[in-house]
N, C-alpha and C positions, 0 to 999 in steps of 0.2 A: 464585649469587654475583654481586655487583655488579662492575662493571668499572672500570678506571682512567679510561676515557673518561667515565664518569658522575661520578666523584668526584675524581680527581687525586692528587697526591703530597703526603704529609705528613711533615715532619721532627719527630721527638720528641726533646726535649732534657731530660734528667733525670739527676742524678748517682747516683740509686738504680738499680742494675743490674736487680734483679728487677722493680721497677715498670716500668722502661723497656721491658724485653723482653716482659713480659706484655701491656702496652698495645699494643706493636707487633704481637704475634700476633693480638690481638682485632681490631685495625683492618684487618689483612691479610685476615682472614676476612670482613670486610664489603666487601672489594673495593678498598680503598685500596692504593696503592703506598707503602710506608713505609721510611724510613731513620731511624737513631737516632744520637744524639751524647751522650757522657757529660758534656760541659761546654760552656760557651758558645763557647770558642775552637775546639773541634772543629766545633761547629755552623756557625760562620762559614766554616770551610774547606769545608763541604759545600754552601753556598748555590749556588756556580757549578756543581759537578759533579752535584748532585742536582736542582737547580732546583725547590725545593718550591713548591707552590701555597699552603701554609699551614704555619706553624711552631707547634707545641704545646710550650710550655716551662714548666718549674718556675720559680718565682720565686726561691726560696732555694737558691743553689748556691755552692760555693767559687770563689774567684777573681772572675770576672765574674758578677754575678747576672742574674736574668731581665729586670729592667728595663733594665739596661745593654745586654744582648743585643738586646732589643726596639728600643731607640733606634738601635743600629747597623743592624739589619735594616731599619728604616723609613727609613734614609738611603739605602738602595739604590734604584736606578731600574730598573724600577718597584718600588714598595714591596711587601713581602709581608705579608699579614695575620698577626697573632700572637694566639693564644689562650693565656692564662697560667693556670697551676695554682698554687694556694696552700693551705697547711695551714689547717685550721679554727682560727679565732682570729686569723688574719692578713689578714682581709678588707680592712682599711683599706689595706694594701699593694696588694691587687688593685685596689681602687678608684682608688688613685693611678696604677696602671699603665693603667687605662682612660682616665683623664684625659690621660695622655701618649700615647695612641694605640692601646692594645690593643683588638682587635676584640671580645673577650669574656673572661670569667674563670670558672674552675671551682674548687670547694672540695674538697680531699682529705679523706677517701677519695672517689674519683670514683664516681658512679653512671653506668654505661656508657651507658644510654639517654639521660641528660642530655648526656653527652659527644657522642654521635652527633648529637643535635639541634643542639648548639652548632656542631659542625663543619659540618654540612650548611647551617645558616643562614649561617655565615661565608663558606663557599665560594660559596653562591648570591649573597650580597651582592658578593663579589669578582668573580664572573662578570658581574653587572649593571654594576659599575663599569667593568670592561674593555670591555663592550659599549658603554657610554656613551662611553668614550674613543674607541673605533673609529668610532662614529657621528659624533662631533664632528669627528674627523679627516676623515671622508668629506665632511661639510658644509664644512669648511675647504677641502678640495681642490676641491669643486664651486664654491665661491664665490671661490676664488683668481682674481685678475684674469686670469692666463694661461689659465685654464680656462673663462672666461666668453666665450661666442661673441659676437662683435660688437666690432670694433676700429675702427669709424668715429671720426672726430674728435668727433662728438657724444657717443658712448658713452664715449670716453676722458675727456672733460670731466666727465661725470656721475660716473665712478668716482674722478676726482681730488677732486671735491667730497665724495663718500662718505668717502674716506680722511681728508679734512680735518675733517669734522664728526662722524665716528662716535664719537669718544671723549667728546663733550660730552653733556650731559643735555637739550639743547634738543629741542623738538618739531620734527618734520619733516613737511611736506606734499608728497606725490609726486603730480603731476598728469600725465595722459596718457590717450590713447585706450585702450579695452579691448584687451587682448592685447599690450600693448607691453612687459610685463615689470616692472611696478611692484612686484610682490611680491618679485621677485628683488633689486631695489634695497633694499627694506626688510630682507630677510634679510641682505644684505651689510652694511648699517648695523649691525645687531645683532651679526653675527659678528665685526666689526672693533672692537667696543666693549668696555669693561671688563665689560659685562653678558653676555658671550658664554656663560658657564657657567650663566646663569640662564635662566628660561623665555622663549621667543619664542612668544607666543600670538596667534593670528589670529582675527579676527571679521569675517564678511562682513555688513555692515550692511544690505544690500538683501535678504538672504535670510530675514529674520525680521520678523514684525509688530512694531509699536511696543512693545506690552506684553511680548512675549517677548524682544525685544532689550534692554529695560531690565533684565529679570531676568538675562539672559545676561551683561550687562556688570557689574551691581552685585550680583547675587545676590538672594535673597529669604529671608524668615523663614517658618517654618511657619505655614500659614493665611493668608498674605498674599493669596492668590487661590485660586480653585477649582483643585484639583489640586496645590497646594503642600503636600504631606503631610510635608515635612521641610525644615529649613534647607538652603540651597544657597549655596555661595560662588560669586561671579561671577568673570568673567575678570580684572577689575582685581585682585582678591584673589589669584587663582592666579598672576598675572604679577608679583607682588611681587618686587622686585629685578631684574626683567628688562624686557622690551619688549612692549608691546601694539600690534599692527598692526590698525588699523581700516580695512578695505577698503570702498570706496564710501561714504565719510563724508558725501558730499553727499545721501544718501538719508534721513538721520535726521530725525525730526520736530522741530519747534520746542521742544516740551517736553523732549525728550531733549538737545537742543542746550544748554539751560540747565544741566542736570545735568552734562554733559560739561565745560562752561565752568567750573563750580564746582570740578570735580576738577582741571582744569589750573591753576586759581588756588591752590587750597588743598591739593591732593594728598590729599583725603579724601572720603568718601562714606558713605551709609547703605544697607543692603540694602533692597529693596522691602518695605514693611510693618514696618520696624524703626526703632529710635531710636538704636542704638549707632553712634557715629561711628568709622569705620575709616580709619586712615591707612596708606598704602602708598607705596613708592618704585617708580614705574613710568614708564618713558619711553614716550611716545605717538608712534607714526608712523602717519600717516593717508594714504590714497590716494583718488583720485577720477578718474572719467573726464569729469567736468564741469569747466567753468571756474568755480571757486568765487567769483572776484571778480565775475563777471557775476551769479551767484546772489545775492551780497550786494546788488548794485545793483538786482536785481529784488525784493528783500525776502524771498527764500526761505531765506537763510542769514544767521545773526547775524554782524555785522561784527566784534564783539569776539572771538567764537569763531574766526573766520577768522584774525585776527592772532595769536591764541594758538597755533593749529595751524601757521601759516605762518611760524614763527620762521626756519626754514630751508626754502626752497622748491626743489624739484627737478622739472623738467619732462622727462619721457621722450618723445622725439620719435617720431612714427609711423614705421613701417618704410619707407614711401615716401620719407621725408626722409633716410634713411640707407641708401641702396641698396648701399653697399659691404658691408653686413652680410648681404645677402640670400643670396648663394651660400655663404658660410661657414656660415650657419645651416642652409641646405638640406642641405649636405654632412653636418653634424652629425646632423640628423634622419634623413637617409638611412642613416647608419651604425647609429643606434639602432633604426630600424624594420626594417631588414634583419635584424638580429640577433633582434629580437622575433618576426619572422614567418618565421624560418629560410630567408631568401632570400640567395642569393649574388649581390648586385648591387654592381658595382665602381665605378659612377659614373653620370653622366648625359650624354646627347647634347648637342650644341651647341644644337639647337632647344629642348630642354627647359630648358637654362640660360638661353637668351635669353628664353624665355617667363616664367620665374621672375623674371628681372631687370627686365623691362619692365612686369609686372603691378603694379597700384596697391596691392594688399594692404589693403583697408579693414578686414579683421580682424586685421591686423598679424601678429606672430610666431606667435600661436596659429593663425591661418588658414594660415600657411605650414607649420607643423608638421602640421596635418591634411591639407593638400594633398600633402605628401611621403609621409605614411603611406598615403594612398589610392593614390598612384602606385606605391609599393613593392608593395602588394597586387596591383594590376592588371598590374604589369610581367611580361613573358614573355621577357625577354632579359637580357643581362648588364648593360645600361645602361638607366636611365630614359629613356623617350621622351616627347616633348611630348604624344602621345596618351594617355599613362598618367595625366596630370594631370586634375583635375576639369574638365569641359567649361566651367564658369563662368569659368575663368581662361585658357582656351586659345583663341586666335583660330581661327575656323572653318576656315581653310585649312591648319592644321597638326594639328588634333585627330584626324583620322582617323575621327571618328564618323559613322555613316551617317545623317545628318540630311537626309532627303529632303523637298523642297518638297511640301507637301500632307499630310505626316504629322501625325497628331493628337498632342496633348500626351499622350494615353493611350498611343499607340504608342511615343513616345519614353521615357515613364516605364517601360513594360514592358521595353523594350530595356535601359535603365539597370539595372533591378532584376535581370533575368536574367543580364546580363553580369557584374554585380558579384558575384552569388551564385556564378557559375561560377569567378570569380577567387579567391573566398574558400572554395572547396571546399564550398559549401553552407552556410556559417556565417551564419545570419540576424543574429546580434549584430554580427559584423564588418561585414557589408553595411550594416546599419542605421547604424552609426557613420560609415562612409564616405559614405553617401548623405545623412546628416543627417535621417533619419526614424526612426520607432519600429519595434521588432521586430514589434509587433502589426500595424502597417500593412503590413509586408512579408508577413506570414503571411496577412493578409486579401486582399492583391492576388494572391498565389500561388493562393489558393483559387479565384479567378475567372479565372485564365489557363488557358484550355482546353488550350493547347499547352505548358504548363510541364512535364508529365511527359515530353514528347517531347524536351525539351532535354538529357536525360541527367543532370540534376542530382539529387544526393541531398541533400535538405535536412537539415541537422544538427538534431537535437532538442535544444533549449536551453531552460533556465528563464528 
């Protein structure tokens, strides 16, 4: 027997007692939790006490009919999906109910297998809708200004601008060094816009070759090139009604710049290898770690495209220029990493905090996040110490690392690998991430360290 956990609660509304009770018994045997009502008024009274996940109602009933009941149910918050039942010959009424919001309809006499399929499909769709609502709520919470780490004057100015321009259709160009959080700004623009319930599609322009990027953006027709075995919609098509985020826009070729300019001017394009003109409503947000104005002056980027993209310009400053954000961000990453690595770390020492605050952070927020994660893994006390941080950011007098004059690079590398493996309980994948090298390299080096077995390490077997 299936369980309520798998299927949920169903309220059956039908003025025919025999049909109502027979249907209830059959659905209970399938694992549903079922309640019944002889008319629409009784059904409304059970919405709060029974809290059904789905209402299955007859359309023709004395007093309030099924359509009126459905309209009242759909006014509830959150609305409950309704599947309607109608007699053969009254399908037009059922179609009318569908137009007014019914999830599905069935014709009497009911075929029980068809009924089960309709119920399962409707409940699955409702579960998906609720999950979407939950995910959007989580995104809203994450992108709420009070939950965005970074309250320097510079970041406050950026989010004031985000709030001001989010509701417009204008293109936005976000400039800043790698790792500063440009994607976060793009997501905030989308989430605060009227397009928030439509797709937010991301494309990393530097990650694909020119031909692949063109197909990824605009799609292609079958046979457009070798390997194009079927028509494929591009990201512009998928993002219709929403936002397309083009990361590292400064990397696209001159030929692709022309096609992008045409889209920004006309809001239309053709698939690669196709002649059909496709018109879509997409807001473009672009980001780059280059100075695009300089690229224009050098002849590497089209001036007309630059101005089409830069209707609204946002410059995200590097972390070294907003030092008030460093420690709040570090505390945030410390909390996340401690939880992920099952460590009970309550904070950081003053030396550790001073080291973080005074370092220049060429890799910006991304480098800070990686440094704190590494420190959490290496930490052996209740607080992060300066010596737990990567040696590249710690002054020699506070690192605590045994760097002895005359040591070879190979000696120092071996020490780093073995100590990191010990801190990660032999996990080569975690050690590789912390050290910024490949798992294969760690495994190769371990094979050549004659004293590695004496270290007491047990190396985790990982794919």
